[in-house]
VEXROLUM-758463 format. One line per field, with one value per residue: residue number from 1; x, y, z of N, C-alpha, C in turn. Coordinates in steps of 0.05 Angstrom, whole numbers, plus 32768, in hexadecimal, padded with zeros to 4 digits. Atoms other than C-alpha are relative to their C-alpha. Layout:
N
num <- NUM|...
n_x <- X|...
n_y <- Y|...
n_z <- Z|...
ca_x <- X|...
ca_y <- Y|...
ca_z <- Z|...
c_x <- X|...
c_y <- Y|...
c_z <- Z|...
This chain:
85
num <- 1|2|3|4|5|6|7|8|9|10|11|12|13|14|15|16|17|18|19|20|21|22|23|24|25|26|27|28|29|30|31|32|33|34|35|36|37|38|39|40|41|42|43|44|45|46|47|48|49|50|51|52|53|54|55|56|57|58|59|60|61|62|63|64|65|66|67|68|69|70|71|72|73|74|75|76|77|78|79|80|81|82|83|84|85
n_x <- 8009|8018|8010|8011|8010|8009|7FEA|8004|8017|7FF7|7FEE|8011|800E|7FED|7FFA|8017|8000|7FEA|8008|8015|7FF5|7FF2|7FE3|7FF4|800D|801A|800A|801A|8014|8011|801B|8004|801C|8005|801C|8005|800B|801D|8004|7FFB|8017|8017|7FFC|8004|801C|8011|8014|8014|7FF5|8000|801C|8009|7FF5|800F|801B|7FFD|7FFA|8019|8011|7FF4|8006|801C|8004|7FF4|8010|801A|8012|8005|8018|8003|801C|8003|800F|7FEE|7FED|800F|8006|7FE7|7FFB|8014|7FF8|7FE7|8003|8015|7FF9
n_y <- 800D|7FF3|8012|7FF3|8015|7FFA|8003|8017|7FFA|7FED|8010|8012|7FEE|7FF6|8017|8005|7FEA|8006|8017|7FF7|7FEE|800F|7FFA|8004|7FF4|800B|7FF3|7FF4|8006|7FEA|8008|8003|8003|800E|8000|8017|7FFA|7FFD|7FE5|7FEE|8000|7FF3|7FE4|7FF5|7FF7|8011|7FF2|7FF7|7FE9|7FE8|7FF8|7FF4|7FE5|7FEF|7FFB|7FEE|7FE6|7FF5|7FF8|7FE8|7FE9|7FFA|7FF4|7FE5|7FEF|7FFE|8010|801A|8000|8019|8009|8009|8019|8016|8004|800D|801B|8010|8005|8014|801A|8009|8007|8015|8018
n_z <- 8018|800A|8010|8014|800C|801B|8013|8012|8011|8015|8011|8010|8012|8014|8011|8012|8014|8013|8011|8013|8015|8014|8002|801B|8017|8005|8018|7FFB|8014|8007|8006|801D|8007|8019|8007|8011|801A|7FFC|7FF6|8016|8012|7FF3|8000|801B|8005|8010|8010|7FED|7FF2|8012|8004|7FE7|7FFF|8013|7FF5|7FE9|800B|800B|7FE9|7FF4|8012|7FFD|7FE6|8000|8011|7FF5|8011|7FF4|7FEE|7FF2|7FFE|7FE4|7FFF|8007|7FE9|7FEA|8009|7FFD|7FE3|7FF6|800A|7FF3|7FE4|7FFC|800E
ca_x <- 82F4|82C0|8288|8268|822E|8221|8265|8253|8210|8232|8265|822F|8208|8245|8255|820E|8212|8254|8235|81FA|8226|823F|828A|82B2|829A|8250|8234|81F8|81BA|818F|8144|812C|80E9|80D2|8091|8074|805F|8017|801B|8039|8000|7FCE|7FEE|7FE5|7FA7|7F70|7F39|7F08|7F35|7F3B|7EEF|7EE4|7F13|7EEF|7EAB|7EC4|7EE1|7E9F|7E79|7EA9|7E9F|7E53|7E56|7E84|7E56|7E17|7DF8|7DF9|7DB6|7DAB|7D6A|7D56|7D25|7D5A|7D8B|7D56|7D43|7D8C|7D94|7D54|7D6B|7DAF|7D97|7D5D|7D82
ca_y <- 7F7E|7F9F|7F75|7F8D|7F60|7F84|7F78|7F34|7F4D|7F86|7F55|7F25|7F5F|7F79|7F33|7F2A|7F6D|7F59|7F18|7F3D|7F6F|7F53|7F4E|7F55|7F66|7F5B|7F67|7F95|7F7F|7FB0|7FAE|7F99|7F9E|7F6E|7F75|7F36|7F31|7F29|7F6A|7F8D|7F76|7F8E|7FD3|7FDB|8001|7FD6|7FE7|7FEC|801D|804B|8049|8058|8094|80AF|80A7|80CA|8103|810B|810C|813F|816C|8167|8177|81B3|81CE|81C3|8192|8155|8147|8111|80EA|80E1|80A9|807F|808A|8077|8039|8022|802C|8005|7FCC|7FCA|7FC8|7F97|7F61
ca_z <- 8407|83DA|83BD|837D|8369|8327|8307|82E9|82CE|82A8|828C|8273|8254|8230|8215|81FA|81D6|81B6|819D|817D|8157|8115|810E|80CF|808A|8082|803D|803F|801A|7FF6|7FF0|7FAC|7F8A|7F54|7F2F|7F11|7EC9|7EE0|7F07|7ECB|7EA0|7ED3|7ED2|7E87|7E70|7E56|7E25|7E5F|7E84|7E48|7E3C|7E86|7E82|7E45|7E67|7EA7|7E7E|7E59|7E9B|7EB8|7E7B|7E82|7ECC|7EC1|7E8A|7EB3|7E81|7EAF|7ED0|7F04|7F00|7F49|7F3B|7F18|7F52|7F85|7F5C|7F5A|7FA5|7FB2|7F85|7FA5|7FED|7FE1|7FBB
c_x <- 7FE6|7FF2|7FEE|7FF0|7FF8|8016|7FFB|7FE9|8009|8011|7FEF|7FF1|8012|8007|7FE9|7FFE|8015|7FF8|7FEB|800B|8010|801E|8009|7FEF|7FE5|7FF5|7FE4|7FEE|7FEE|7FE4|7FFC|7FE2|7FFE|7FE3|7FFC|7FF5|7FE2|7FF9|8005|7FEA|7FE8|8003|7FFB|7FE2|7FF2|7FEC|7FEA|8009|7FFF|7FE3|7FF5|800A|7FF1|7FE4|8002|8006|7FE7|7FED|800A|7FFA|7FE3|7FFA|800A|7FEF|7FE4|7FEB|7FF7|7FE9|7FFD|7FE2|7FFD|7FF2|8012|8014|7FF2|7FFA|8019|8007|7FED|8008|8019|7FFB|7FEB|8006|8005
c_y <- 800D|7FEC|8010|7FEB|8005|7FFD|7FEA|8006|8012|7FF1|7FEF|8011|8009|7FE9|7FFA|8015|7FFA|7FE9|8009|8012|7FEF|8008|7FFB|800D|7FF2|800F|800A|7FFA|8018|7FF5|8000|7FFB|7FF3|7FFF|7FE9|8008|8004|801C|8015|8001|800E|801F|800D|8008|7FED|8010|800B|8019|8019|8009|800D|801D|8013|8007|8014|801C|800D|8009|8019|8019|8008|800E|801D|8013|8003|7FF0|7FE6|8002|7FE4|7FFA|7FF3|7FE6|7FE8|7FFA|7FF1|7FE3|7FEE|7FFB|7FEB|7FE4|7FF5|7FF6|7FEA|7FE7|7FE9
c_z <- 7FF7|7FEE|7FED|7FF1|7FE3|7FEB|7FEC|7FED|7FE9|7FEC|7FED|7FEB|7FEA|7FEC|7FED|7FEA|7FEB|7FEE|7FEB|7FEA|7FEC|7FFF|7FE4|7FEA|7FFB|7FE8|8005|7FE9|7FFC|7FFB|7FE2|7FFB|7FE5|7FFB|7FED|7FE5|8001|800A|7FEA|7FEC|800C|8000|7FE4|7FFD|7FEE|7FF0|8013|800F|7FEF|7FFB|8019|8002|7FEE|800B|8018|7FF6|7FF4|8016|800D|7FEF|8002|801A|8000|7FEF|800A|7FF1|800E|8014|800C|8002|801B|8002|7FF8|8016|8017|7FF9|8003|801D|800B|7FF7|800E|801D|8005|7FF0|8013
């Protein structure tokens, strides 16, 4: 007589796998993305955004042409005010 102690364990493992696997026709769900109306409004360009773009473009043009000069004292003053508030 041969005794195999691992036979029952394999059987139990196989049964648990069969329970986990879905049987029959399972409808597959797809991911869906919905953007709220508030988020859509936030994505629209505002007056401030367009003014900011114009200002940035003007600064870029000045930097490229070499006309833009940085006032070191104003920069230092702003840093000082920021860190000492």
